Each structure stands twice: as structure tokens, then as C-alpha cells.
C-alpha positions in Angstrom: 6.2 23.3 -34.5 6.0 20.2 -36.5 2.7 18.4 -37.4 3.4 15.6 -35.1 4.2 18.3 -32.1 1.0 20.2 -33.0 -0.9 16.9 -32.6 0.7 15.9 -29.5 -0.3 19.3 -27.9 -3.7 18.8 -29.1 -3.7 15.7 -27.2 -2.2 17.1 -24.0 -4.9 20.1 -24.0 -7.6 17.2 -24.4 -6.2 15.7 -21.2 -6.3 18.4 -19.3 -9.9 19.2 -20.0 -10.6 15.6 -18.5 -8.0 15.5 -15.9 -9.9 15.5 -12.4 -6.8 15.9 -10.5 -5.6 19.6 -9.5 -2.0 18.7 -9.4 -1.3 16.9 -12.8 -3.6 19.4 -14.7 -1.6 22.1 -13.3 1.5 20.5 -14.4 0.3 19.5 -18.0 -0.9 23.1 -18.5 2.0 24.9 -17.3 4.3 22.4 -19.9 1.5 23.2 -22.5 2.1 26.9 -22.0 5.6 27.1 -22.2 5.5 24.9 -25.1 3.4 27.3 -26.9 6.0 30.0 -26.7 8.6 27.7 -28.2 10.2 26.2 -25.1 12.0 23.0 -26.6 12.4 21.4 -23.3 8.7 21.7 -22.8 7.6 20.3 -26.1 10.0 17.3 -25.7 8.4 16.5 -22.2 5.0 16.7 -23.8 6.3 14.4 -26.4 7.5 12.0 -24.1 4.2 11.9 -22.1 2.1 11.6 -24.9 4.1 9.5 -27.6 2.7 6.3 -25.8 0.8 5.0 -22.7 1.9 2.6 -19.9 1.3 -1.1 -20.9 -1.0 -3.4 -19.5 1.4 -6.7 -18.8 1.3 -9.7 -16.5 2.4 -7.1 -13.7 -0.6 -4.9 -14.6 0.7 -1.3 -15.0 3.6 0.4 -13.1 5.3 3.7 -13.5 5.9 7.4 -12.3 3.2 9.5 -11.1 2.3 12.6 -13.3 0.2 13.7 -16.1 -0.6 11.8 -19.3 -0.9 8.2 -20.6 2.7 7.1 -20.0 2.2 7.9 -16.2 0.1 7.0 -13.3 -2.9 9.2 -12.6 -6.5 9.5 -12.0 -7.4 9.2 -15.8 -5.3 6.1 -16.5 -6.1 4.3 -13.6 -9.8 4.6 -14.5 -9.2 3.8 -18.2 -7.2 0.9 -16.9 -10.4 -0.2 -14.9 -13.0 0.4 -17.5 -11.0 -2.1 -19.5 -10.4 -4.4 -16.9 -14.3 -4.3 -15.9 -15.2 -4.7 -20.0 -12.8 -7.7 -20.1 -14.4 -9.4 -16.9 -18.0 -9.2 -18.0 -16.9 -10.4 -21.6 -15.6 -13.6 -20.0 -18.7 -14.7 -18.3 -20.4 -17.6 -18.9 -23.8 -15.9 -18.8 -24.7 -12.4 -18.7 -26.7 -12.8 -15.5 -23.6 -13.9 -13.6 -22.6 -11.5 -10.8 -19.2 -10.5 -10.6 -17.2 -9.7 -7.4 -13.4 -7.5 -7.0 -11.6 -7.1 -4.1 -9.7 -3.5 -4.4 -6.7 -3.0 -1.9 -4.1 -0.5 -1.7 -0.8 0.3 0.1 0.4 3.6 1.6 2.3 5.3 -1.6 1.1 8.8 -2.7 -2.4 8.6 -4.4 -2.9 4.9 -3.7 -6.1 5.6 -1.5 -7.2 8.0 -4.3 -6.3 5.2 -7.2 -8.4 2.7 -5.1 -11.6 4.6 -4.7 -11.5 5.4 -8.5 -11.0 1.6 -9.2 -13.8 0.5 -6.9 -16.2 3.2 -8.4 -15.4 2.5 -12.3 -16.0 -1.2 -11.4 -19.2 -0.6 -9.4 -20.2 1.4 -12.6 -20.1 -1.5 -14.8 -22.2 -3.6 -12.2 -19.7 -5.4 -10.6 -19.8 -5.7 -6.6 -16.4 -4.4 -5.2 -15.0 -5.1 -1.7 -12.7 -2.2 -0.9 -10.2 -2.6 2.1 -11.1 0.3 4.5 -7.3 1.0 5.1 -3.9 -0.1 3.6 -2.8 -3.6 3.6 0.0 -5.9 2.3 -0.5 -6.9 -1.1 -0.5 -10.7 0.3 -4.0 -9.8 2.2 -5.4 -9.1 -1.3 -4.3 -11.9 -2.7 -5.6 -13.8 -0.3 -8.8 -12.2 -0.2 -9.3 -13.2 -3.9 -9.0 -17.0 -3.1 -11.0 -17.0 0.2 -13.9 -14.7 -0.4 -14.5 -16.1 -4.1 -13.6 -13.2 -5.8 -13.5 -13.1 -9.7 -10.6 -10.7 -9.6 -8.2 -8.4 -7.3 -6.8 -5.4 -7.7 -3.8 -3.9 -5.4 -2.6 -0.3 -5.9 1.1 -0.6 -5.3 4.6 -0.1 -6.7 5.9 -2.7 -4.6 9.6 -1.9 -4.1 9.9 0.8 -6.9 11.2 4.4 -6.4 9.0 6.6 -4.3 7.8 8.4 -7.4 6.1 5.4 -8.7 2.5 3.7 -8.5 0.9 0.6 -10.0 -2.0 -1.5 -10.3 -1.8 -5.3 -9.8 -4.4 -7.6 -11.0 -5.4 -11.2 -9.7 -7.8 -13.4 -11.1 -10.1 -15.8 -8.8 -11.8 -19.1 -10.3 -9.6 -21.3 -12.3 -6.8 -18.9 -11.5 -7.0 -19.5 -7.8 -6.0 -15.9 -6.7 -2.7 -15.6 -9.1 -1.5 -12.9 -11.0 -2.6 -12.5 -14.5 -0.6 -14.6 -17.1 -0.5 -14.3 -21.1 -3.0 -13.9 -23.3 -5.2 -12.7 -20.4 -3.0 -9.4 -20.1 -3.3 -8.8 -24.2 -7.1 -9.2 -23.7 -7.4 -6.7 -21.1 -4.8 -4.1 -22.8 -7.1 -4.4 -25.7 -10.1 -3.2 -24.0 -8.0 -0.8 -22.3 -7.0 0.9 -25.6 -10.6 0.9 -26.8 -11.6 3.0 -23.6 -9.0 5.3 -23.8 -9.6 6.1 -27.6 -13.5 6.5 -26.8 -14.3 7.8 -23.6 -13.1 10.7 -21.6 -12.6 10.4 -17.6 -16.3 12.0 -17.2 -17.8 9.5 -19.8 -16.7 6.3 -17.8 -19.5 4.8 -15.8 -18.9 5.0 -11.9 -21.0 4.3 -8.9 -20.7 3.9 -5.1 -23.7 1.7 -5.2 -21.9 -1.7 -5.1 -18.9 -0.6 -3.4 -18.5 -2.0 0.4 -15.8 -2.3 3.0 -14.2 -6.0 2.6 -14.7 -8.1 6.0 -13.5 -6.6 9.2 -11.9 -9.7 10.1 -9.8 -10.2 6.4 -6.2 -9.8 8.0 -7.1 -11.5 11.1 -8.3 -14.5 8.9 -5.3 -14.4 6.5 -3.1 -14.2 9.9 -4.8 -17.2 11.4 -5.0 -19.4 8.5 -1.1 -18.8 7.7 -0.3 -19.7 11.1 -2.7 -23.0 10.9 -1.0 -23.8 7.4 2.6 -23.2 8.5 2.0 -25.6 11.5 3.8 -25.5 15.2 5.7 -22.3 15.0 5.5 -21.2 18.6 8.4 -19.8 20.6 10.5 -22.5 22.5 12.6 -22.1 25.7 15.2 -19.9 24.1 14.3 -17.5 21.1 16.6 -15.3 19.0 16.9 -11.6 19.6 15.0 -10.4 16.3 15.2 -7.1 14.6 12.5 -5.9 12.4 11.7 -3.2 9.7 9.0 -2.8 7.4 11.0 -0.2 5.5 8.2 2.8 5.5 5.7 0.2 4.2 2.4 -1.5 4.9 3.5 -4.4 6.3 4.5 -3.6 10.1 1.3 -3.6 12.0 0.3 -7.0 10.2 3.6 -8.7 10.7 3.6 -7.9 14.5 0.0 -9.1 14.8 1.0 -12.4 13.2 4.1 -12.7 15.2 2.2 -12.3 18.5 -0.2 -14.8 17.4 2.1 -17.1 16.5 3.9 -17.1 20.3 6.8 -15.2 19.4 8.3 -12.8 21.9 8.1 -8.9 20.9 10.6 -7.8 18.0 12.9 -5.1 18.1 11.7 -2.5 15.7 13.5 -0.1 13.5 11.2 2.8 14.8 12.3 5.4 12.1 11.0 2.8 9.3 7.9 1.5 11.1 5.3 3.9 9.8 4.1 3.9 6.5 5.7 7.0 4.6 5.4 7.4 0.6 8.5 9.5 0.7 11.0 6.6 2.2 12.8 9.4 4.1 15.7 6.8 5.3 16.3 5.0 2.1 17.8 5.9 -1.2 15.5 3.2 -2.8 13.0 1.4 -0.9 14.2 -2.2 -1.8 15.7 -4.5 1.0 18.3 -5.7 -1.7 19.4 -2.1 -2.5 23.1 -1.2 -0.8 22.0 1.1 2.4 18.5 0.0 2.6 19.1 -2.3 5.8 21.8 0.2 7.4 19.6 1.0 10.0 18.3 -2.2 11.1 22.4 -3.3 11.1 22.8 -0.5 13.8 19.5 -1.4 15.7 20.9 -5.2 15.6 24.4 -4.3 17.0 23.0 -2.1 19.7 20.6 -5.0 20.9 23.2 -7.9 20.1 20.6 -9.7 17.7 20.6 -12.9 16.1 18.3 -12.1 13.1 17.1 -9.5 11.1 13.7 -9.5 9.3 12.9 -7.0 6.7 10.0 -6.4 4.4 9.7 -4.4 1.1 7.0 -1.5 1.0 4.0 -3.8 0.3 5.3 -7.0 2.4 5.3 -9.4 -0.4 9.2 -9.8 -0.6 11.2 -11.0 2.6 15.1 -9.9 3.2 16.9 -11.7 6.3 20.2 -10.8 7.6 22.3 -12.7 10.2 25.1 -11.8 12.1 29.0 -11.8 10.5 31.9 -10.5 12.3 33.7 -10.2 9.1 31.1 -7.8 7.6 32.0 -4.1 8.4 28.5 -3.3 9.9 28.5 -6.7 11.7 25.8 -8.3 9.9 25.2 -9.4 6.1 21.8 -9.8 4.3 21.5 -13.6 3.0 20.8 -13.8 -0.9 17.3 -14.4 -2.1 18.9 -17.6 -3.4 20.1 -18.8 -0.1 17.0 -17.9 1.9 15.2 -19.9 -0.7 17.4 -23.0 -0.2 17.1 -22.7 3.4 13.4 -22.8 3.2 13.2 -25.3 0.4 15.3 -27.9 2.3 13.0 -27.2 5.3 9.9 -27.7 3.7 10.8 -30.3 1.3 12.4 -32.4 4.6 9.1 -32.0 6.2 7.2 -33.1 3.2 9.3 -36.3 3.0 9.0 -37.2 6.6 5.1 -36.8 6.4 5.1 -38.8 3.2 3.6 -35.9 1.0 4.4 -35.8 -2.7 4.3 -32.4 -4.8 6.5 -29.8 -6.4 9.4 -27.4 -5.6 9.6 -24.3 -7.9 11.4 -21.8 -8.9 11.8 -19.0 -11.6 14.4 -19.9 -14.2 16.7 -16.8 -13.2 16.8 -18.5 -9.5 19.7 -20.8 -8.4 19.3 -24.2 -9.7 20.0 -25.6 -6.1 16.2 -25.9 -5.5 16.3 -28.6 -8.4 19.2 -30.3 -6.4 16.9 -30.3 -3.1 14.0 -31.8 -5.0 15.8 -34.7 -6.5 17.6 -35.2 -3.0 14.0 -35.7 -1.2 12.3 -37.6 -4.3 10.1 -34.4 -5.0 9.1 -32.8 -8.4 10.5 -29.9 -9.5 9.9 -27.1 -12.2 11.6 -24.1 -13.5 9.3 -21.2 -14.6 9.4 -18.1 -16.4 10.5 -15.2 -14.2 7.4 -14.2 -11.8 5.2 -15.5 -9.1 2.2 -15.5 -12.0 4.2 -18.7 -13.3 5.4 -20.0 -10.2 2.2 -20.1 -8.3 0.5 -21.9 -10.6 2.8 -25.0 -10.7 0.5 -28.2 -9.7 0.5 -29.8 -6.2 3.4 -26.9 -5.3 5.1 -27.2 -1.6 7.3 -24.2 -2.0 8.2 -21.5 -4.6 10.8 -18.9 -4.7 12.7 -16.3 -7.2 16.1 -14.8 -6.2 14.4 -11.4 -5.9 13.4 -12.3 -2.6 10.3 -13.8 -3.2 8.9 -16.6 -1.5 5.7 -18.8 -1.5 5.5 -21.0 1.8 1.8 -21.2 2.1 0.3 -22.2 -1.4 -3.1 -23.2 0.2 -3.4 -19.6 1.5 -1.9 -17.1 -0.8 -1.1 -17.8 -4.6 1.6 -14.9 -4.6 5.0 -14.5 -2.9 4.0 -13.4 0.7 6.8 -11.9 2.9 4.9 -12.3 6.1 4.3 -15.9 5.9 7.9 -16.3 4.8 9.1 -14.3 7.7 7.2 -16.2 10.3 8.8 -19.6 9.0 12.4 -18.0 9.1 11.8 -17.3 12.7 10.3 -20.6 13.4 13.3 -22.4 11.9 15.7 -20.0 13.6 14.2 -20.8 17.0 14.3 -24.4 16.6 17.9 -24.3 15.4 19.0 -22.2 18.4 17.6 -24.9 20.8 20.2 -27.2 19.4 23.1 -24.6 19.4 22.9 -23.6 15.5 22.1 -20.9 13.4 20.6 -20.4 9.8 24.0 -20.2 8.4 24.8 -23.4 10.2 21.5 -24.9 8.4 22.8 -23.5 4.8 26.1 -25.2 5.1 24.2 -28.3 6.0 22.2 -28.1 3.1 25.4 -27.3 0.8 27.0 -30.5 2.2 24.1 -32.5 0.9 23.8 -31.1 -2.8 26.7 -28.9 -3.3 27.9 -25.6 -2.7 26.8 -22.5 -4.9 27.2 -18.7 -5.2 24.7 -16.5 -7.0 25.2 -12.5 -8.2 23.7 -10.1 -10.4 25.3 -7.6 -12.7 22.5 -4.9 -13.3 23.0 -2.6 -16.5 20.9 0.7 -15.8 19.6 2.5 -18.9 18.3 5.6 -19.5 14.7 6.3 -19.6 12.9 5.0 -22.6 15.7 3.0 -23.9 14.4 -0.7 -24.3 16.4 -3.6 -22.5 16.3 -5.2 -26.0 19.3 -3.2 -27.0 21.5 -5.1 -24.9 20.4 -8.5 -25.3 19.9 -7.6 -29.0 23.6 -6.6 -29.0 24.5 -9.9 -27.2 22.8 -12.1 -30.0 24.9 -10.0 -32.7 28.0 -10.7 -30.9 27.5 -14.6 -31.1 29.7 -15.4 -27.6 31.9 -18.2 -27.7 33.2 -17.2 -24.4 32.9 -15.1 -21.3 36.0 -14.2 -19.9 38.3 -17.3 -19.9 35.2 -19.7 -19.9 34.1 -21.4 -22.9 30.4 -21.0 -23.9 29.4 -24.5 -24.1 25.4 -24.0 -24.7 23.3 -21.1 -25.6 19.5 -21.0 -25.1 17.7 -17.9 -26.8 13.9 -17.8 -25.4 12.9 -15.7 -28.5 13.8 -18.4 -30.8 11.9 -21.0 -28.5 13.3 -23.1 -25.7 11.2 -26.3 -24.7 7.6 -25.5 -23.2 8.4 -21.5 -22.6 6.9 -19.1 -24.2 9.2 -16.6 -26.1 10.3 -14.0 -24.2 13.7 -11.8 -24.3 16.1 -13.9 -22.5 19.3 -15.1 -23.1 20.5 -18.1 -21.1 24.5 -19.3 -21.4 25.9 -22.2 -19.8 29.9 -22.3 -19.6 32.6 -24.9 -19.3 32.7 -25.1 -15.4 28.7 -25.5 -14.8 28.5 -21.6 -14.4 25.1 -20.3 -15.8 24.3 -16.6 -16.9 21.2 -15.5 -17.7 20.6 -12.1 -19.5 17.1 -10.6 -18.8 15.5 -7.0 -19.4 13.3 -5.9 -16.7 9.7 -5.7 -17.0 9.2 -2.4 -14.9 12.2 -0.6 -14.7 14.8 0.8 -17.7 17.4 -1.8 -16.7 18.8 -5.3 -18.0 20.0 -7.7 -15.1 22.7 -10.4 -15.6 22.1 -13.4 -13.2 24.9 -15.4 -12.5 25.0 -18.8 -10.8 28.1 -20.8 -10.0 29.2 -24.1 -8.3 32.1 -25.4 -6.4 33.1 -28.3 -3.9 33.2 -25.6 -1.2 31.3 -22.0 -0.8 34.6 -20.4 -1.1 35.1 -21.8 -4.5 31.7 -21.3 -5.6 32.3 -17.6 -4.7 35.6 -17.3 -6.1 34.3 -18.4 -9.4 31.4 -16.1 -9.0 33.5 -12.9 -8.5 35.8 -14.1 -11.7 32.3 -14.1 -14.0 31.2 -10.9 -12.4 34.5 -8.9 -13.6 33.9 -10.9 -17.1 30.5 -9.8 -17.4 31.0 -6.2 -16.5 34.0 -5.8 -19.1 31.4 -7.5 -21.6 28.5 -5.2 -21.1 30.9 -1.9 -21.2 32.2 -3.1 -24.5 28.6 -3.6 -26.1 
């Protein structure tokens, strides 16, 4: 065994000694025993578990459940929380200032356990904690940070990641107004976590129950009432669409149904097989409504009840998927893209602001369709493109509406400073109801928007990588290639965000503009081993834009396979 291998095994044995979870401790003990007999596979697994640790970034931490510092477990969560607590204490203006943090969790495996550890470690550092007494959607925690005057919020969730994952998302209050953290705050927290991990074992991390109490009993109710109040008149008209709904085995179901009822909508048709929270997500291959097959049960239900609309949430209900009837689709329905829903909601809210004489901004992440900028220009509103993530979108001043193509929409910025699938779902239903009174659909509405600002089409090519392979291998290869063309289209401009673009901070993103106004953006994922290529095309008609998209997608696949 190499000296490096011996050191890693010593780290593993030390980890087992402090690990309070019998499952992960047993997993690691078995690996150590097999490695000591010379089993090369076990030695390699241990090396992968202890060769690094989950890095704390602007999305917090997220990864597979398991033993060691590269996985989500009670030791990592406690170390992370101790680092967060020390960072919060260090940024107080006065040492006598009290701090308050709200902690919530979803229904994934160990989420409740991780939330309790988080609460106890924060309290052990003298910080008051409001712990939700049950699982809640992520937007409820974001709401609580802002409206309960908390200094921070922690949500235990892996959102739409695979079933074996979990995560830890952080919001800041005060001047951050309940938004997710951004640089350099993440680096400061990461530094504190690193110090904790190097100096304190699990048992040495301070913890207490003395300052832990339940969040207010009316928290979810207040979130719903504030959301409905902010959205305005969203009752059910004389004729209402037939709506099918699925929370995709997540935690949004009860909250959304309560909101639907309080808003005055008729009952929804539920995909019963997916309504109860289930950490195994048994009916889907991948718990993300964007993934092929995720909405199959919704399509079947919609056909059975002759539905007009499908509403779906991801497992923590911060994302929204919308599907509509389509006679040309094999299952009779098709999902609208995130960019299409963004255009629909953006036009509706921009027009409402214009008619009321309000000013403000529309905002979207830079990988989302340029259509929102055209909508803002049409109505004389400001527009801002941000780096990817609602941690940036939500911070745009005087925000009216924000979205990102990955099914994230912010329609109530005074209520929640993050993407919110519940409020967005209510607004989509309200608009669909209003359109039905006039014999129109959401597809008709989208067509009218495109008649005003131009037709567009958007798509993605996903490059999946082996675990541990950095997405930068793809972007660096494209930099080296110095592309002059993509397929038959000439590259007329290249923006390398690592080298600096406008006011954006440096990030591993490449943006190409082609000679027919097609835009191609290449960006490694921040949470999974993959690279996404975002393609946006324009045309005088939707058919023309879609034809261009199909061609460029084919060209991108050929390019990627050649790297």
C-alpha cells in the first residue's frame, strides 16, 4: 500500500470513530476491512471518499448520501453548520447582537436528521433557531427568512437531484433580503468549514436544544395568504380549465392544494401515484420534471380526464413545469419549455405593470432565452441578464419578474426572493382561466407574444461526464479549438467569461453568437458531472426558429463528439 493510501486509510478510521450514523459507519468499516486485505477496489473507493470534500459554494453543498467528507452525512452537515455559525457570529456588528436562523427540510432520506443536527449545532453556538416541525417546500423557508426577520435560513434539500442525493442550501437575511448567498460569502463560509473539519471531531462540535423552537404554526398559511394577496385577483371565473397536478413525490402537494383552494380555484385532478412524498421516487427514473418520462403519469391522467392543463412541481416545489394538449404528440400533451413559460409569465406581468403605470425590471439568467429582454423593451421596462442562478436573478433591483430556463420563476419578489413553483403555478392557472373565458389557451397567448417580439426556439445538449470528471475539460477543449464556425454557421462573436465579460465575475462559460443571430452558451453544471449547451434561435415564424434549432443541435452533437 502506498504512503498516500495509508494516510487515507488513517483518515477513514478516524472518521469511523466519530461517525454517529450506524449505517455510514458500517459502510466505511466494511470498506476499511476489505482494503486492509489488499482489495484494490475498496482501496480506490476509500481514496475517492477522502481525497477531497464537498465544497461549499453558492448553492451550499449537495451530493450523494454516504460516508466520508465527499458525501452528505451527519458529520459533514455538522461541520458545515459549525462553519456557518462561526461565519454568522463573525459578521455581527456587535458581539451582543442576537442571531436567528430558520431551518427547514424536505422528505428526502435523512433530511429530518440533518435538519435537527443543523438546528442543534447553530443553537450550540448561541444562535436562536426556528425549526420547521415537518417537511416544507423550499419557497416557504425562503419566505420565512424575509418575513420572520431571520439572519439566515437553511433548507435541507437536493431539489431535483437523483434519489441518493441530499443537500444544504443557505439564504441570508438583512441586506440580502432572503436571497441565496453569493460570492464572496460562500468562500468565507467554506474557509470556516475547513477550519472546523481540521480541528473538531463530531463530538467536539458544540450543540444544544436550548435555543431551538418550532417555527410559527401559521408559517405556511402566512406564506400562502401573502402569495395570493401579492398575485392579486386570481379567482376562478365562470369556466375553469381542467387541471392535472403532480408534486412528483415531493413536498409541494399539500401546500399547493391549500393555495389552490384559498385562491378560489376548483379542485385539481391529482396524480395519486406521485402525491405522497417518497424519497425513493419510485415512478420516475429521475425526479426532475424536465427529464423525459417524468410527466408520463401526468399525461395519462390528463388524457383520462380530458384536461386542459398540467401543473407539475419538482420535489422541493421551487420549480414549475407546465404541459398543454397537443394532438401531434404521442401522448396527447407536451411540456412547454422553461423559456416558453418565462415568455408567457414575463409578458403578462410586464403588461400588468405597464397598464398600472409601474416601473421596474425584468430579469433572467444569461443562459435563458433573450425573449424577456425584447418583452421589457416592448413595454419600456428595464431588463437585466445575470449569471446563472436565482441567487443573482433575485437580487436585481426593482424586480417585477425573474426567470431561468430550468423551470425557475419568481413572480412574487416581495414575498420570496427565490424561484417559487407554487406562486408561479397559481399565476399560470389564473392566466389559463382568464384566457378560457375568451376562448383562448396558453399556446394562443404565447403565439400572440411572438407576434409582438418575434418567434424563438430554445434547446439544450447535455454532455454527461463520468463521476469526478470536471466540466472544464469540455470548455477548455473548445477554447483550444478556437471555433470559427459551428456547422455551416459562422461564429461572429465569442465571449469567454473566464477572461472577463462586462460586469460579470469570472466564470467558466463560453458564449458564441452565430451569423443568423443564433446564440450558443456552454456551461459546466455546478451540482452534477455534466456540461450543458444552451441554444437559442430566432425566426420570422416558430417553424423557422425550430428548424434552425434542430440543425444547430445536430451540429453541437457532432462538435462535442469530436472533442
